[in-house]
N, CA, C and O atoms as CSV, one atom per row, in Angstrom:
chain,resi,resn,atom,element,x,y,z
A,1,MET,N,N,-2.502,11.812,17.142
A,1,MET,CA,C,-1.309,11.098,17.562
A,1,MET,C,C,-1.638,9.649,17.898
A,1,MET,O,O,-0.895,8.741,17.524
A,2,GLN,N,N,-2.748,9.426,18.601
A,2,GLN,CA,C,-3.137,8.062,18.965
A,2,GLN,C,C,-3.401,7.220,17.728
A,2,GLN,O,O,-3.010,6.053,17.683
A,3,GLN,N,N,-4.071,7.802,16.704
A,3,GLN,CA,C,-4.366,7.071,15.465
A,3,GLN,C,C,-3.078,6.605,14.801
A,3,GLN,O,O,-2.985,5.458,14.365
A,4,LYS,N,N,-2.080,7.488,14.718
A,4,LYS,CA,C,-0.804,7.142,14.089
A,4,LYS,C,C,-0.132,6.009,14.862
A,4,LYS,O,O,0.432,5.096,14.258
A,5,LYS,N,N,-0.189,6.062,16.198
A,5,LYS,CA,C,0.412,5.026,17.034
A,5,LYS,C,C,-0.266,3.677,16.775
A,5,LYS,O,O,0.412,2.654,16.677
A,6,ILE,N,N,-1.583,3.670,16.665
A,6,ILE,CA,C,-2.324,2.436,16.386
A,6,ILE,C,C,-1.934,1.892,15.017
A,6,ILE,O,O,-1.712,0.691,14.866
A,7,MET,N,N,-1.850,2.770,14.020
A,7,MET,CA,C,-1.498,2.323,12.678
A,7,MET,C,C,-0.089,1.745,12.662
A,7,MET,O,O,0.152,0.704,12.051
A,8,HIS,N,N,0.834,2.412,13.326
A,8,HIS,CA,C,2.196,1.892,13.367
A,8,HIS,C,C,2.245,0.546,14.084
A,8,HIS,O,O,3.024,-0.329,13.705
A,9,SER,N,N,1.425,0.376,15.109
A,9,SER,CA,C,1.490,-0.867,15.873
A,9,SER,C,C,1.115,-2.079,15.018
A,9,SER,O,O,1.713,-3.142,15.181
A,10,SER,N,N,0.149,-1.949,14.117
A,10,SER,CA,C,-0.211,-3.111,13.291
A,10,SER,C,C,0.875,-3.404,12.259
A,10,SER,O,O,1.125,-4.568,11.943
A,11,LEU,N,N,1.519,-2.374,11.733
A,11,LEU,CA,C,2.636,-2.575,10.811
A,11,LEU,C,C,3.804,-3.226,11.546
A,11,LEU,O,O,4.409,-4.173,11.043
A,12,LEU,N,N,4.116,-2.725,12.720
A,12,LEU,CA,C,5.221,-3.285,13.497
A,12,LEU,C,C,4.927,-4.719,13.927
A,12,LEU,O,O,5.832,-5.552,13.975
A,13,LYS,N,N,3.675,-5.005,14.237
A,13,LYS,CA,C,3.292,-6.372,14.613
A,13,LYS,C,C,3.547,-7.329,13.452
A,13,LYS,O,O,4.089,-8.417,13.647
A,14,LEU,N,N,3.157,-6.925,12.252
A,14,LEU,CA,C,3.387,-7.762,11.081
A,14,LEU,C,C,4.879,-7.995,10.860
A,14,LEU,O,O,5.306,-9.130,10.651
A,15,LEU,N,N,5.668,-6.930,10.905
A,15,LEU,CA,C,7.104,-7.060,10.677
A,15,LEU,C,C,7.775,-7.886,11.768
A,15,LEU,O,O,8.739,-8.602,11.497
A,16,SER,N,N,7.277,-7.792,12.994
A,16,SER,CA,C,7.836,-8.575,14.101
A,16,SER,C,C,7.565,-10.065,13.948
A,16,SER,O,O,8.279,-10.886,14.523
A,17,GLN,N,N,6.546,-10.419,13.182
A,17,GLN,CA,C,6.277,-11.831,12.916
A,17,GLN,C,C,7.298,-12.405,11.941
A,17,GLN,O,O,7.511,-13.616,11.885
A,18,ILE,N,N,7.926,-11.513,11.172
A,18,ILE,CA,C,8.908,-11.930,10.172
A,18,ILE,C,C,10.310,-11.953,10.763
A,18,ILE,O,O,11.091,-12.868,10.500
A,19,THR,N,N,10.624,-10.932,11.568
A,19,THR,CA,C,11.965,-10.817,12.140
A,19,THR,C,C,11.900,-10.043,13.447
A,19,THR,O,O,10.972,-9.268,13.680
A,20,GLU,N,N,12.895,-10.262,14.293
A,20,GLU,CA,C,12.981,-9.515,15.541
A,20,GLU,C,C,13.524,-8.121,15.233
A,20,GLU,O,O,14.556,-7.978,14.577
A,21,LEU,N,N,12.821,-7.100,15.711
A,21,LEU,CA,C,13.213,-5.721,15.442
A,21,LEU,C,C,13.911,-5.119,16.647
A,21,LEU,O,O,13.444,-5.252,17.778
A,22,GLU,N,N,15.030,-4.459,16.399
A,22,GLU,CA,C,15.719,-3.720,17.447
A,22,GLU,C,C,15.064,-2.347,17.572
A,22,GLU,O,O,14.370,-1.905,16.656
A,23,GLU,N,N,15.278,-1.677,18.692
A,23,GLU,CA,C,14.619,-0.396,18.952
A,23,GLU,C,C,14.934,0.646,17.871
A,23,GLU,O,O,14.046,1.393,17.462
A,24,ASN,N,N,16.185,0.703,17.406
A,24,ASN,CA,C,16.523,1.682,16.361
A,24,ASN,C,C,15.802,1.351,15.051
A,24,ASN,O,O,15.479,2.260,14.285
A,25,GLU,N,N,15.546,0.079,14.782
A,25,GLU,CA,C,14.792,-0.314,13.587
A,25,GLU,C,C,13.323,0.078,13.719
A,25,GLU,O,O,12.702,0.508,12.747
A,26,VAL,N,N,12.775,-0.070,14.909
A,26,VAL,CA,C,11.392,0.337,15.164
A,26,VAL,C,C,11.250,1.837,14.908
A,26,VAL,O,O,10.300,2.266,14.253
A,27,GLU,N,N,12.183,2.633,15.418
A,27,GLU,CA,C,12.139,4.086,15.205
A,27,GLU,C,C,12.293,4.433,13.728
A,27,GLU,O,O,11.622,5.337,13.228
A,28,LEU,N,N,13.170,3.723,13.033
A,28,LEU,CA,C,13.351,3.957,11.599
A,28,LEU,C,C,12.053,3.692,10.839
A,28,LEU,O,O,11.677,4.467,9.960
A,29,ILE,N,N,11.369,2.598,11.175
A,29,ILE,CA,C,10.094,2.256,10.523
A,29,ILE,C,C,9.057,3.334,10.819
A,29,ILE,O,O,8.344,3.773,9.916
A,30,LYS,N,N,8.968,3.758,12.064
A,30,LYS,CA,C,7.990,4.791,12.430
A,30,LYS,C,C,8.227,6.088,11.667
A,30,LYS,O,O,7.281,6.786,11.302
A,31,ASN,N,N,9.489,6.400,11.431
A,31,ASN,CA,C,9.827,7.647,10.742
A,31,ASN,C,C,9.818,7.506,9.227
A,31,ASN,O,O,9.959,8.501,8.517
A,32,SER,N,N,9.656,6.290,8.721
A,32,SER,CA,C,9.719,6.050,7.274
A,32,SER,C,C,8.350,5.942,6.619
A,32,SER,O,O,8.258,5.785,5.401
A,33,PHE,N,N,7.289,6.025,7.409
A,33,PHE,CA,C,5.934,5.896,6.878
A,33,PHE,C,C,5.093,7.094,7.295
A,33,PHE,O,O,5.261,7.647,8.382
A,34,THR,N,N,4.191,7.479,6.412
A,34,THR,CA,C,3.216,8.521,6.724
A,34,THR,C,C,1.821,7.975,6.420
A,34,THR,O,O,1.668,7.074,5.596
A,35,SER,N,N,0.820,8.518,7.081
A,35,SER,CA,C,-0.550,8.035,6.913
A,35,SER,C,C,-1.196,8.628,5.666
A,35,SER,O,O,-0.903,9.758,5.275
A,36,LEU,N,N,-2.078,7.846,5.050
A,36,LEU,CA,C,-2.816,8.284,3.870
A,36,LEU,C,C,-4.223,7.709,3.927
A,36,LEU,O,O,-4.415,6.543,4.273
A,37,PHE,N,N,-5.206,8.538,3.584
A,37,PHE,CA,C,-6.589,8.083,3.444
A,37,PHE,C,C,-6.903,8.049,1.955
A,37,PHE,O,O,-6.637,9.014,1.239
A,38,LEU,N,N,-7.467,6.940,1.489
A,38,LEU,CA,C,-7.858,6.785,0.090
A,38,LEU,C,C,-9.346,6.454,0.068
A,38,LEU,O,O,-9.761,5.399,0.546
A,39,ALA,N,N,-10.143,7.357,-0.486
A,39,ALA,CA,C,-11.598,7.179,-0.503
A,39,ALA,C,C,-12.005,6.084,-1.491
A,39,ALA,O,O,-11.329,5.852,-2.494
A,40,LYS,N,N,-13.112,5.424,-1.192
A,40,LYS,CA,C,-13.669,4.410,-2.084
A,40,LYS,C,C,-13.766,4.978,-3.501
A,40,LYS,O,O,-14.265,6.083,-3.710
A,41,GLY,N,N,-13.277,4.195,-4.471
A,41,GLY,CA,C,-13.311,4.608,-5.864
A,41,GLY,C,C,-12.063,5.350,-6.319
A,41,GLY,O,O,-11.827,5.487,-7.520
A,42,SER,N,N,-11.259,5.831,-5.367
A,42,SER,CA,C,-10.026,6.545,-5.706
A,42,SER,C,C,-8.933,5.558,-6.099
A,42,SER,O,O,-9.005,4.368,-5.790
A,43,TYR,N,N,-7.930,6.074,-6.780
A,43,TYR,CA,C,-6.840,5.232,-7.270
A,43,TYR,C,C,-5.558,5.446,-6.470
A,43,TYR,O,O,-5.158,6.580,-6.206
A,44,PHE,N,N,-4.932,4.356,-6.095
A,44,PHE,CA,C,-3.577,4.376,-5.547
A,44,PHE,C,C,-2.590,4.481,-6.708
A,44,PHE,O,O,-1.538,5.110,-6.589
A,45,LEU,N,N,-2.943,3.856,-7.835
A,45,LEU,CA,C,-2.102,3.852,-9.026
A,45,LEU,C,C,-2.987,3.673,-10.251
A,45,LEU,O,O,-3.935,2.887,-10.235
A,46,LYS,N,N,-2.668,4.414,-11.320
A,46,LYS,CA,C,-3.368,4.243,-12.595
A,46,LYS,C,C,-2.380,3.739,-13.635
A,46,LYS,O,O,-1.202,4.094,-13.609
A,47,ALA,N,N,-2.866,2.915,-14.546
A,47,ALA,CA,C,-2.039,2.404,-15.634
A,47,ALA,C,C,-1.390,3.589,-16.356
A,47,ALA,O,O,-2.022,4.617,-16.597
A,48,GLY,N,N,-0.116,3.411,-16.692
A,48,GLY,CA,C,0.632,4.466,-17.363
A,48,GLY,C,C,1.472,5.297,-16.413
A,48,GLY,O,O,2.395,5.988,-16.844
A,49,GLU,N,N,1.165,5.239,-15.120
A,49,GLU,CA,C,1.943,5.963,-14.116
A,49,GLU,C,C,3.062,5.065,-13.589
A,49,GLU,O,O,2.986,3.840,-13.682
A,50,ILE,N,N,4.093,5.688,-13.038
A,50,ILE,CA,C,5.143,4.947,-12.347
A,50,ILE,C,C,4.730,4.824,-10.886
A,50,ILE,O,O,4.376,5.819,-10.254
A,51,ASN,N,N,4.772,3.608,-10.348
A,51,ASN,CA,C,4.432,3.375,-8.948
A,51,ASN,C,C,5.563,3.928,-8.081
A,51,ASN,O,O,6.655,3.361,-8.045
A,52,LYS,N,N,5.301,5.027,-7.389
A,52,LYS,CA,C,6.333,5.701,-6.596
A,52,LYS,C,C,6.248,5.396,-5.109
A,52,LYS,O,O,7.119,5.813,-4.346
A,53,ASN,N,N,5.209,4.672,-4.682
A,53,ASN,CA,C,5.007,4.407,-3.257
A,53,ASN,C,C,4.699,2.938,-3.005
A,53,ASN,O,O,4.129,2.245,-3.847
A,54,VAL,N,N,5.093,2.490,-1.828
A,54,VAL,CA,C,4.655,1.199,-1.310
A,54,VAL,C,C,3.828,1.517,-0.080
A,54,VAL,O,O,4.246,2.298,0.775
A,55,GLY,N,N,2.657,0.910,0.005
A,55,GLY,CA,C,1.780,1.171,1.132
A,55,GLY,C,C,1.508,-0.078,1.941
A,55,GLY,O,O,1.650,-1.201,1.459
A,56,PHE,N,N,1.116,0.143,3.182
A,56,PHE,CA,C,0.654,-0.927,4.064
A,56,PHE,C,C,-0.790,-0.610,4.386
A,56,PHE,O,O,-1.088,0.432,4.970
A,57,LEU,N,N,-1.687,-1.503,4.008
A,57,LEU,CA,C,-3.125,-1.262,4.152
A,57,LEU,C,C,-3.565,-1.570,5.576
A,57,LEU,O,O,-3.587,-2.727,5.997
A,58,GLN,N,N,-3.915,-0.520,6.309
A,58,GLN,CA,C,-4.375,-0.644,7.692
A,58,GLN,C,C,-5.846,-1.034,7.743
A,58,GLN,O,O,-6.249,-1.879,8.542
A,59,LYS,N,N,-6.641,-0.409,6.879
A,59,LYS,CA,C,-8.087,-0.650,6.866
A,59,LYS,C,C,-8.579,-0.466,5.442
A,59,LYS,O,O,-8.181,0.477,4.757
A,60,GLY,N,N,-9.442,-1.364,4.999
A,60,GLY,CA,C,-10.034,-1.235,3.675
A,60,GLY,C,C,-9.652,-2.377,2.749
A,60,GLY,O,O,-9.085,-3.384,3.174
A,61,LEU,N,N,-9.973,-2.198,1.484
A,61,LEU,CA,C,-9.754,-3.222,0.470
A,61,LEU,C,C,-9.508,-2.539,-0.864
A,61,LEU,O,O,-10.211,-1.593,-1.218
A,62,VAL,N,N,-8.510,-3.013,-1.608
A,62,VAL,CA,C,-8.228,-2.482,-2.940
A,62,VAL,C,C,-8.223,-3.626,-3.944
A,62,VAL,O,O,-8.046,-4.790,-3.587
A,63,ARG,N,N,-8.422,-3.268,-5.203
A,63,ARG,CA,C,-8.348,-4.263,-6.268
A,63,ARG,C,C,-7.314,-3.826,-7.295
A,63,ARG,O,O,-7.093,-2.638,-7.525
A,64,TYR,N,N,-6.696,-4.820,-7.898
A,64,TYR,CA,C,-5.745,-4.605,-8.988
A,64,TYR,C,C,-6.457,-5.049,-10.259
A,64,TYR,O,O,-7.012,-6.147,-10.315
A,65,PHE,N,N,-6.439,-4.191,-11.285
A,65,PHE,CA,C,-7.079,-4.596,-12.527
A,65,PHE,C,C,-6.351,-4.004,-13.723
A,65,PHE,O,O,-5.626,-3.015,-13.611
A,66,VAL,N,N,-6.562,-4.635,-14.865
A,66,VAL,CA,C,-6.037,-4.172,-16.150
A,66,VAL,C,C,-7.198,-4.132,-17.125
A,66,VAL,O,O,-8.272,-4.667,-16.851
A,67,PHE,N,N,-6.977,-3.499,-18.256
A,67,PHE,CA,C,-7.967,-3.514,-19.321
A,67,PHE,C,C,-7.537,-4.532,-20.360
A,67,PHE,O,O,-6.425,-4.468,-20.884
A,68,LYS,N,N,-8.434,-5.482,-20.659
A,68,LYS,CA,C,-8.214,-6.480,-21.712
A,68,LYS,C,C,-9.376,-6.379,-22.673
A,68,LYS,O,O,-10.535,-6.482,-22.269
A,69,ASN,N,N,-9.071,-6.176,-23.948
A,69,ASN,CA,C,-10.122,-6.041,-24.960
A,69,ASN,C,C,-11.158,-4.999,-24.542
A,69,ASN,O,O,-12.363,-5.200,-24.693
A,70,GLU,N,N,-10.660,-3.884,-24.015
A,70,GLU,CA,C,-11.493,-2.763,-23.593
A,70,GLU,C,C,-12.434,-3.075,-22.429
A,70,GLU,O,O,-13.397,-2.345,-22.195
A,71,GLU,N,N,-12.154,-4.165,-21.697
A,71,GLU,CA,C,-12.938,-4.505,-20.511
A,71,GLU,C,C,-12.004,-4.616,-19.311
A,71,GLU,O,O,-10.848,-5.019,-19.436
A,72,GLU,N,N,-12.535,-4.247,-18.142
A,72,GLU,CA,C,-11.762,-4.383,-16.916
A,72,GLU,C,C,-11.605,-5.853,-16.563
A,72,GLU,O,O,-12.551,-6.635,-16.664
A,73,SER,N,N,-10.401,-6.217,-16.149
A,73,SER,CA,C,-10.133,-7.576,-15.691
A,73,SER,C,C,-9.421,-7.490,-14.343
A,73,SER,O,O,-8.235,-7.168,-14.277
A,74,THR,N,N,-10.159,-7.783,-13.269
A,74,THR,CA,C,-9.588,-7.760,-11.923
A,74,THR,C,C,-8.814,-9.050,-11.709
A,74,THR,O,O,-9.316,-10.142,-11.975
A,75,PHE,N,N,-7.570,-8.909,-11.218
A,75,PHE,CA,C,-6.758,-10.109,-11.038
A,75,PHE,C,C,-6.227,-10.288,-9.621
A,75,PHE,O,O,-5.611,-11.311,-9.322
A,76,GLU,N,N,-6.455,-9.308,-8.738
A,76,GLU,CA,C,-5.933,-9.448,-7.379
A,76,GLU,C,C,-6.632,-8.468,-6.455
A,76,GLU,O,O,-7.122,-7.425,-6.889
A,77,PHE,N,N,-6.672,-8.816,-5.169
A,77,PHE,CA,C,-7.169,-7.931,-4.122
A,77,PHE,C,C,-6.116,-7.850,-3.029
A,77,PHE,O,O,-5.382,-8.808,-2.791
A,78,THR,N,N,-6.047,-6.703,-2.367
A,78,THR,CA,C,-5.209,-6.553,-1.179
A,78,THR,C,C,-6.120,-6.124,-0.052
A,78,THR,O,O,-6.909,-5.189,-0.190
A,79,LYS,N,N,-6.000,-6.824,1.071
A,79,LYS,CA,C,-6.858,-6.558,2.215
A,79,LYS,C,C,-6.034,-5.990,3.367
A,79,LYS,O,O,-4.811,-5.866,3.286
A,80,GLU,N,N,-6.735,-5.652,4.431
A,80,GLU,CA,C,-6.104,-5.103,5.631
A,80,GLU,C,C,-4.948,-5.979,6.085
A,80,GLU,O,O,-5.043,-7.206,6.089
A,81,GLY,N,N,-3.849,-5.324,6.468
A,81,GLY,CA,C,-2.691,-6.042,6.984
A,81,GLY,C,C,-1.727,-6.509,5.907
A,81,GLY,O,O,-0.811,-7.280,6.192
A,82,GLU,N,N,-1.918,-6.054,4.669
A,82,GLU,CA,C,-1.046,-6.455,3.566
A,82,GLU,C,C,-0.450,-5.212,2.900
A,82,GLU,O,O,-0.952,-4.099,3.056
A,83,PHE,N,N,0.631,-5.435,2.158
A,83,PHE,CA,C,1.285,-4.343,1.433
A,83,PHE,C,C,0.645,-4.157,0.065
A,83,PHE,O,O,0.084,-5.091,-0.507
A,84,ILE,N,N,0.740,-2.940,-0.447
A,84,ILE,CA,C,0.106,-2.582,-1.707
A,84,ILE,C,C,1.113,-1.851,-2.596
A,84,ILE,O,O,1.739,-0.882,-2.167
A,85,ALA,N,N,1.263,-2.320,-3.835
A,85,ALA,CA,C,2.138,-1.673,-4.829
A,85,ALA,C,C,2.166,-2.531,-6.086
A,85,ALA,O,O,1.813,-3.710,-6.066
A,86,ASP,N,N,2.590,-1.913,-7.172
A,86,ASP,CA,C,3.015,-2.651,-8.362
A,86,ASP,C,C,4.535,-2.663,-8.250
A,86,ASP,O,O,5.205,-1.711,-8.650
A,87,TYR,N,N,5.063,-3.743,-7.705
A,87,TYR,CA,C,6.490,-3.805,-7.369
A,87,TYR,C,C,7.380,-3.731,-8.602
A,87,TYR,O,O,8.474,-3.170,-8.527
A,88,GLN,N,N,6.953,-4.273,-9.719
A,88,GLN,CA,C,7.757,-4.203,-10.937
A,88,GLN,C,C,7.926,-2.742,-11.359
A,88,GLN,O,O,9.032,-2.311,-11.684
A,89,SER,N,N,6.843,-1.996,-11.352
A,89,SER,CA,C,6.899,-0.573,-11.692
A,89,SER,C,C,7.731,0.185,-10.671
A,89,SER,O,O,8.540,1.034,-11.044
A,90,PHE,N,N,7.549,-0.106,-9.399
A,90,PHE,CA,C,8.266,0.569,-8.322
A,90,PHE,C,C,9.772,0.318,-8.423
A,90,PHE,O,O,10.566,1.257,-8.394
A,91,ASN,N,N,10.153,-0.937,-8.541
A,91,ASN,CA,C,11.579,-1.293,-8.576
A,91,ASN,C,C,12.281,-0.810,-9.835
A,91,ASN,O,O,13.415,-0.335,-9.772
A,92,ASN,N,N,11.613,-0.927,-10.980
A,92,ASN,CA,C,12.240,-0.591,-12.257
A,92,ASN,C,C,11.992,0.853,-12.695
A,92,ASN,O,O,12.549,1.317,-13.690
A,93,LYS,N,N,11.141,1.560,-11.929
A,93,LYS,CA,C,10.773,2.944,-12.268
A,93,LYS,C,C,10.228,3.040,-13.692
A,93,LYS,O,O,10.592,3.925,-14.466
A,94,THR,N,N,9.342,2.095,-14.004
A,94,THR,CA,C,8.709,2.050,-15.325
A,94,THR,C,C,7.199,2.213,-15.170
A,94,THR,O,O,6.644,1.990,-14.093
A,95,ALA,N,N,6.552,2.601,-16.248
A,95,ALA,CA,C,5.095,2.778,-16.232
A,95,ALA,C,C,4.404,1.453,-15.942
A,95,ALA,O,O,4.800,0.404,-16.450
A,96,SER,N,N,3.383,1.519,-15.130
A,96,SER,CA,C,2.609,0.335,-14.761
A,96,SER,C,C,1.530,0.061,-15.795
A,96,SER,O,O,1.021,0.985,-16.429
A,97,ASN,N,N,1.182,-1.208,-15.963
A,97,ASN,CA,C,0.029,-1.550,-16.788
A,97,ASN,C,C,-1.181,-1.851,-15.896
A,97,ASN,O,O,-2.251,-2.212,-16.386
A,98,GLN,N,N,-0.995,-1.697,-14.586
A,98,GLN,CA,C,-2.032,-2.015,-13.612
A,98,GLN,C,C,-2.715,-0.753,-13.090
A,98,GLN,O,O,-2.151,0.341,-13.097
A,99,ASN,N,N,-3.941,-0.952,-12.643
A,99,ASN,CA,C,-4.678,0.051,-11.887
A,99,ASN,C,C,-4.877,-0.542,-10.497
A,99,ASN,O,O,-5.200,-1.722,-10.360
A,100,ILE,N,N,-4.684,0.283,-9.466
A,100,ILE,CA,C,-4.959,-0.145,-8.095
A,100,ILE,C,C,-5.986,0.837,-7.546
A,100,ILE,O,O,-5.711,2.028,-7.400
A,101,GLN,N,N,-7.176,0.317,-7.242
A,101,GLN,CA,C,-8.311,1.159,-6.879
A,101,GLN,C,C,-8.910,0.720,-5.549
A,101,GLN,O,O,-9.059,-0.474,-5.290
A,102,ALA,N,N,-9.253,1.691,-4.710
A,102,ALA,CA,C,-9.929,1.413,-3.440
A,102,ALA,C,C,-11.370,0.994,-3.717
A,102,ALA,O,O,-12.106,1.703,-4.403
A,103,ILE,N,N,-11.767,-0.151,-3.188
A,103,ILE,CA,C,-13.170,-0.553,-3.316
A,103,ILE,C,C,-13.900,-0.384,-1.980
A,103,ILE,O,O,-15.091,-0.673,-1.860
A,104,GLU,N,N,-13.158,0.087,-0.990
A,104,GLU,CA,C,-13.688,0.561,0.286
A,104,GLU,C,C,-12.835,1.762,0.676
A,104,GLU,O,O,-11.732,1.929,0.154
A,105,ASP,N,N,-13.327,2.600,1.585
A,105,ASP,CA,C,-12.472,3.638,2.141
A,105,ASP,C,C,-11.263,2.953,2.771
A,105,ASP,O,O,-11.411,1.944,3.460
A,106,CYS,N,N,-10.076,3.494,2.542
A,106,CYS,CA,C,-8.844,2.851,2.999
A,106,CYS,C,C,-7.996,3.806,3.833
A,106,CYS,O,O,-7.861,4.988,3.516
A,107,LYS,N,N,-7.435,3.264,4.899
A,107,LYS,CA,C,-6.411,3.951,5.687
A,107,LYS,C,C,-5.141,3.131,5.501
A,107,LYS,O,O,-5.157,1.906,5.624
A,108,MET,N,N,-4.036,3.822,5.203
A,108,MET,CA,C,-2.795,3.098,4.960
A,108,MET,C,C,-1.598,3.909,5.400
A,108,MET,O,O,-1.694,5.110,5.650
A,109,HIS,N,N,-0.465,3.226,5.490
A,109,HIS,CA,C,0.843,3.851,5.673
A,109,HIS,C,C,1.506,3.863,4.316
A,109,HIS,O,O,1.436,2.879,3.580
A,110,ILE,N,N,2.146,4.961,3.978
A,110,ILE,CA,C,2.915,5.061,2.744
A,110,ILE,C,C,4.379,5.203,3.124
A,110,ILE,O,O,4.742,6.051,3.940
A,111,MET,N,N,5.226,4.355,2.518
A,111,MET,CA,C,6.654,4.430,2.775
A,111,MET,C,C,7.228,5.671,2.107
A,111,MET,O,O,7.005,5.903,0.919
A,112,LEU,N,N,7.957,6.454,2.862
A,112,LEU,CA,C,8.599,7.645,2.336
A,112,LEU,C,C,9.915,7.256,1.684
A,112,LEU,O,O,10.811,6.729,2.343
A,113,VAL,N,N,10.028,7.518,0.386
A,113,VAL,CA,C,11.263,7.185,-0.340
A,113,VAL,C,C,11.819,8.408,-1.034
A,113,VAL,O,O,12.854,8.326,-1.696
């Protein structure tokens, strides 16, 4: 229970920097996310899949990469305190051309949709 409270507090802190949250909004956010552990080397998303989740990275580091000419090409990293997703795939419900892979053990919140 304490771990979940700590994880929610960093997400709420970030959102509070953007806008003032009312108590009912805080409760909605707490109830809209669940915790997820992603081991180093594991994938949050693989190319060809539809991105069904948006995550908030509490701890760890992930990389976004594609294959170009049969070689991996990393084009972005997401670090602690940032959101993680292929938003185009998520919003349009289309297959992603991106891979999102943990390059460290990661703890995150996943938005329940």
